[in-house]
C-alpha positions in Angstrom: -61.7 21.4 46.8 -59.0 24.2 46.4 -56.0 22.0 45.6 -55.5 19.5 42.8 -55.9 16.4 45.0 -55.8 15.0 48.5 -55.2 11.6 50.0 -58.1 10.2 51.9 -57.2 8.5 55.2 -60.6 6.9 56.1 -62.9 4.4 54.5 -65.5 6.0 52.2 -68.2 3.6 53.3 -67.8 3.2 57.1 -65.4 6.0 58.0 -62.9 3.6 59.7 -59.2 4.6 59.5 -57.8 1.0 59.6 -56.9 0.8 55.9 -54.2 -1.2 54.1 -52.6 -0.8 50.6 -53.5 -3.8 48.4 -52.4 -2.9 44.8 -49.9 -0.4 43.5 -50.1 0.9 39.9 -48.1 3.7 38.1 -49.0 7.3 38.6 -50.9 8.9 35.7 -52.5 12.1 34.6 -56.3 12.1 34.5 -57.0 9.2 32.2 -59.5 11.1 30.0 -57.3 14.1 29.4 -56.3 13.5 25.8 -54.4 16.4 24.4 -54.8 18.5 21.3 -51.8 19.5 19.3 -51.7 23.0 20.7 -51.7 21.5 24.3 -48.6 19.3 23.8 -46.3 21.8 25.5 -48.4 22.0 28.6 -47.3 19.9 31.5 -49.9 17.3 32.8 -49.7 16.5 36.5 -49.4 12.8 37.5 -51.4 11.6 40.5 -50.6 8.4 42.5 -52.8 5.4 41.6 -53.2 2.6 44.1 -55.9 0.7 46.0 -56.5 0.3 49.7 -58.9 -1.9 51.6 -60.8 -1.1 54.8 -60.0 -3.7 57.5 -63.4 -2.9 59.1 -66.0 -3.2 56.3 -63.8 -4.6 53.5 -64.5 -1.9 50.9 -61.7 -1.5 48.3 -61.1 2.1 47.2 -58.7 4.6 45.7 -57.5 7.0 48.4 -56.2 9.6 45.9 -59.0 12.1 45.3 -58.4 14.4 42.4 -60.3 17.6 42.2 -63.6 16.8 40.3 -63.3 20.1 38.4 -60.0 18.8 37.0 -61.4 15.3 36.2 -64.7 16.3 34.7 -64.3 19.8 33.3 -63.1 18.5 30.0 -64.9 15.1 30.1 -65.7 13.8 26.6 -66.8 10.2 27.0 -70.3 9.6 25.6 -72.4 6.6 26.5 -73.6 6.1 22.9 -70.1 5.5 21.7 -69.3 2.6 23.9 -69.8 -0.8 22.3 -73.0 -2.5 23.4 -74.1 0.1 25.9 -77.0 1.6 23.9 -78.7 -1.8 23.7 -77.7 -2.6 27.3 -79.6 0.5 28.5 -82.7 -0.3 26.4 -82.8 -3.7 28.1 -82.0 -2.1 31.5 -85.1 0.2 31.2 -87.3 -2.8 30.3 -86.1 -4.8 33.3 -86.4 -1.9 35.8 -89.9 -1.0 34.7 -90.9 -4.6 34.9 -89.5 -4.9 38.4 -90.5 -1.6 39.9 -93.8 -1.0 38.1 -93.6 2.8 38.5 -96.7 4.9 37.8 -97.1 5.8 34.1 -95.9 9.3 33.5 -94.0 9.5 36.8 -90.5 11.1 37.0 -87.3 9.2 36.3 -84.0 10.9 37.2 -80.7 9.7 36.0 -77.6 11.0 37.9 -74.5 11.0 35.7 -76.9 10.9 32.7 -74.2 11.7 30.1 -75.7 12.0 26.6 -79.2 10.9 27.8 -79.0 7.3 26.3 -80.7 5.7 29.3 -83.3 8.4 29.8 -84.3 8.2 26.1 -85.3 4.6 26.8 -87.5 5.6 29.7 -88.8 8.6 27.7 -89.9 6.2 25.0 -92.0 4.4 27.6 -93.9 7.6 28.5 -92.0 8.6 31.6 -91.0 12.2 32.4 -87.2 12.3 32.6 -84.5 14.5 34.0 -80.8 14.2 33.7 -78.1 15.5 36.1 -74.5 15.5 34.8 -71.5 17.8 35.5 -70.0 17.6 32.0 -71.4 20.8 30.7 -70.9 20.2 27.0 -72.4 16.7 27.0 -75.3 17.9 29.3 -76.0 20.7 26.7 -75.9 18.2 23.9 -78.4 15.9 25.8 -80.8 18.8 26.4 -80.6 19.9 22.8 -81.5 16.3 21.8 -84.7 16.4 24.0 -83.5 15.1 27.3 -83.4 18.0 29.7 -80.2 17.7 31.7 -79.0 19.9 34.6 -75.2 20.6 34.2 -74.1 20.0 37.8 -73.0 17.5 40.4 -75.8 16.2 42.5 -75.9 18.0 45.9 -78.4 18.3 48.7 -79.3 21.8 47.5 -79.9 20.6 44.0 -82.0 17.7 45.1 -84.2 20.1 47.0 -84.5 22.4 44.0 -85.4 19.4 41.8 -88.2 18.2 44.1 -89.6 21.8 44.3 -89.8 22.2 40.5 -90.3 18.6 39.2 -91.6 16.7 42.2 -90.3 13.4 43.7 -89.1 10.5 41.5 -90.4 7.0 41.2 -87.0 6.0 40.0 -83.5 7.4 40.5 -80.7 5.8 38.5 -77.0 6.2 38.7 -74.9 4.0 36.5 -71.1 3.9 36.8 -71.5 6.9 39.0 -71.5 5.9 42.7 -68.0 4.6 42.4 -66.8 8.0 41.2 -68.0 9.9 44.3 -65.9 10.7 47.3 -68.6 11.9 49.8 -71.0 9.0 49.4 -73.0 9.9 52.6 -74.0 13.2 51.1 -74.8 11.5 47.7 -77.1 8.9 49.0 -78.8 11.5 51.3 -79.6 13.5 48.2 -80.9 10.3 46.5 -83.1 9.5 49.5 -84.5 13.0 49.4 -85.3 12.7 45.6 -87.3 9.5 46.0 -91.1 9.3 46.6 -92.1 7.0 49.5 -92.3 3.8 47.3 -89.5 4.9 44.9 -86.4 3.0 44.1 -82.8 3.9 43.6 -81.1 1.7 41.0 -77.3 1.8 40.5 -74.8 -0.1 38.3 -71.1 -0.2 39.2 -68.1 -2.2 38.5 -67.8 -5.3 40.7 -64.7 -6.0 42.7 -65.0 -9.8 42.3 -64.8 -9.4 38.5 -61.9 -7.0 38.6 -59.9 -9.5 40.7 -61.0 -12.6 38.8 -60.5 -11.2 35.3 -57.5 -8.8 36.0 -59.4 -5.8 34.9 -56.8 -3.2 36.0 -57.9 -0.9 33.2 -61.0 -0.2 35.3 -58.7 1.4 37.9 -58.3 5.1 37.3 -58.8 8.4 39.2 -62.5 8.8 38.3 -63.2 5.4 40.0 -62.8 6.0 43.7 -64.6 2.8 45.0 -64.5 -0.8 43.8 -67.6 -2.2 45.4 -68.6 -5.6 46.7 -72.0 -6.3 48.2 -71.3 -7.0 51.8 -69.9 -3.5 52.6 -72.7 -1.8 50.7 -75.4 -3.5 52.8 -74.3 -1.8 56.0 -73.5 1.5 54.2 -77.1 1.8 52.9 -78.5 0.8 56.3 -76.5 3.5 58.0 -78.0 6.0 55.6 -81.7 5.1 55.9 -81.8 2.9 52.8 -82.1 -0.8 52.2 -80.4 -2.9 49.5 -83.1 -5.3 48.4 -81.9 -6.9 45.1 -78.5 -7.3 43.4 -78.0 -8.6 39.8 -74.6 -9.6 38.6 -74.2 -8.8 34.9 -71.4 -8.8 32.3 -71.6 -5.1 31.2 -68.2 -3.4 31.1 -66.3 -6.4 32.1 -68.5 -7.5 35.0 -70.7 -5.3 37.1 -73.5 -5.3 39.7 -76.9 -3.6 39.5 -78.2 -2.8 42.9 -81.8 -1.9 43.7 -82.4 0.1 46.9 -85.5 1.2 48.7 -86.1 3.7 51.5 -85.8 2.1 55.0 -89.0 0.4 55.9 -90.1 0.2 52.3 -92.7 -2.4 51.3 -90.5 -4.7 49.3 -88.7 -7.8 50.7 -85.0 -8.3 50.5 -84.5 -10.9 47.8 -82.2 -13.9 48.0 -79.8 -12.5 45.4 -78.3 -10.2 48.1 -77.3 -13.1 50.4 -76.1 -15.3 47.5 -73.6 -12.7 46.3 -72.4 -12.1 49.9 -71.8 -15.9 50.2 -69.9 -15.9 46.9 -67.7 -13.0 48.0 -66.9 -14.8 51.2 -65.9 -18.0 49.3 -63.7 -16.1 46.9 -61.8 -14.4 49.7 -62.4 -10.8 48.8 -61.6 -9.8 52.3 -58.2 -11.6 52.5 -55.0 -9.6 51.7 -53.4 -12.6 49.9 -56.1 -12.3 47.1 -54.7 -8.9 46.2 -51.1 -10.0 46.5 -51.8 -12.7 44.0 -53.5 -10.1 41.7 -50.5 -7.9 42.0 -48.0 -10.7 41.1 -50.2 -11.7 38.1 -50.3 -8.3 36.6 -46.6 -7.9 37.0 -46.0 -11.2 35.2 -48.3 -10.1 32.3 -46.6 -6.8 32.1 -43.1 -8.4 31.8 -44.4 -10.9 29.3 -45.9 -8.2 27.1 -42.8 -6.0 27.3 -40.6 -9.0 26.3 -42.8 -9.8 23.3 -43.2 -6.3 22.0 -39.5 -5.5 22.4 -38.6 -8.6 20.5 -41.0 -7.7 17.7 -39.5 -4.2 17.5 -36.1 -5.7 17.4 -37.2 -7.5 14.3 -38.3 -4.3 12.7 -42.0 -4.8 13.2 -44.3 -1.8 13.3 -46.6 -1.8 16.3 -49.7 0.3 17.1 -52.3 0.2 19.8 -56.1 0.0 19.8 -58.3 1.8 22.2 -58.1 5.3 23.6 -60.4 5.1 26.6 -59.7 6.5 30.1 -58.6 3.0 31.2 -56.1 2.7 28.5 -54.1 5.5 30.2 -53.8 3.3 33.2 -52.6 0.4 31.1 -50.0 2.3 29.1 -48.5 3.9 32.2 -48.5 0.6 34.1 -47.1 -1.5 31.2 -44.4 1.2 30.4 -45.0 0.5 26.7 -45.4 4.0 25.4 -42.0 4.2 23.6 -42.8 0.9 21.7 -46.1 2.1 20.3 -46.2 4.2 17.1 -49.8 5.3 17.4 -53.2 4.3 18.7 -56.5 3.7 16.8 -59.9 4.3 18.3 -63.5 4.0 17.2 -64.6 7.2 18.9 -64.3 10.1 16.3 -63.8 12.5 19.2 -60.4 11.0 19.8 -59.1 11.3 16.2 -56.2 13.7 16.1 -55.6 13.8 19.9 -52.6 12.5 21.9 -52.7 10.3 24.9 -52.4 11.7 28.4 -48.8 12.0 29.6 -47.0 10.1 26.9 -48.6 12.0 23.9 -49.0 9.0 21.6 -50.9 10.1 18.5 -54.5 8.8 18.2 -56.2 8.1 14.9 -59.6 7.0 13.8 -59.8 3.2 13.5 -60.3 3.4 9.7 -56.7 4.6 9.5 -55.6 1.0 10.3 -55.6 0.4 6.6 -53.6 3.4 5.8 -50.9 2.9 8.5 -51.0 -1.0 8.2 -48.9 -1.8 11.3 -47.6 -5.4 11.6 -49.1 -5.8 15.1 -51.8 -4.0 17.1 -51.8 -4.2 20.9 -55.5 -4.3 21.8 -55.7 -2.2 24.9 -59.5 -2.5 24.6 -59.0 -6.2 25.3 -62.5 -6.8 26.8 -63.9 -5.9 23.3 -61.6 -8.2 21.4 -64.4 -10.1 19.6 -66.2 -7.1 18.1 -62.9 -5.4 17.2 -61.7 -8.6 15.4 -65.0 -8.7 13.6 -64.7 -5.1 12.5 -61.1 -5.6 11.2 -61.3 -9.0 9.5 -59.7 -7.5 6.5 -56.6 -6.4 8.5 -56.2 -9.9 9.9 -56.8 -11.5 6.5 -54.0 -9.4 5.1 -51.6 -10.7 7.7 -52.0 -8.2 10.5 -52.0 -9.5 14.0 -53.6 -8.4 17.3 -51.8 -8.8 20.6 -54.3 -9.1 23.5 -52.5 -8.2 26.7 -55.0 -9.4 29.4 -56.1 -11.5 31.2 -53.3 -13.6 29.5 -51.2 -12.6 26.6 -52.5 -13.9 23.2 -51.5 -13.2 19.6 -54.3 -13.4 17.1 
């Protein structure tokens, strides 16, 4: 892609052009482009942020496609930093091996492998492992830690090179990756070519039903191009010579699905879990436009309620900070229009310390600076992790500090 972004006019899953806008958010820079001091004078481009739904297959997606080199060239998120994900991936590896029963010593490939957290779990079980990740610095770090990682996007050519050098894979995994890909036909063709005849493709992705039910608008950002539900995925995989045989709904990252896919004509039956989730989606009305109108009105109400509360507190002379400097926090801060009311943001990731938020340039500090700055209130942008954050900062609360939780309903703790 030569330009910074383009607007897609067809559905990513079925190619239909009958698409409708269902949720408008505020334009933002790339959500993970936190800025160093020497970059504060450089202008950051804002890109539109809104969701559309395909009237044909029902897929919900972001039509704004930002150049991947812009999004991922400076990518710094590391899996091992995210609360709960290391243990989640250990359990993941246990469950997939129990389900798939791959040959001992066979090849496991993780696409979007990041720092190698998942592959280390497979490696510990005696499997050969290979990572593929376009974030060059993180890929190098993974390789140096013992998980060989190719610093690239997965393409058809790379898939061919991998099979020539390493053979076919018994398992290919892609977690929180499929939703980030614009050309999904090319991606799953590459996956299909990586698999041995009885191999399985396993993916995890955010689940549209949870986003709608729990108002998880901070999962909407330019890296996330698709917001999957099961029904559109069934026909998509069929069209590409694959078959969705099992889907597990799990709570990771605010609600997600794990799909297990075999080659078309594979020996495993389609399990009842697939039909059950399709039935649940039909009952909840994910295909109906009014569901998204209700979501839009709800987030507007929560936004106004938070602004009224924070402005009132500022009027009383209270000092207010934020907590959480993830990619999704960029979406929240821009949508909530709260940047001029927040003095600083605290974050647990040491990589963020000393940086400034994308666009608004709010300073970010390590979370241990809470006790140095001692704000009266902290708006917890990492609201899905409220319980562990409260546990970590019991001393702050005991000394009179309060957390404001903005979603799914405003709470002061």
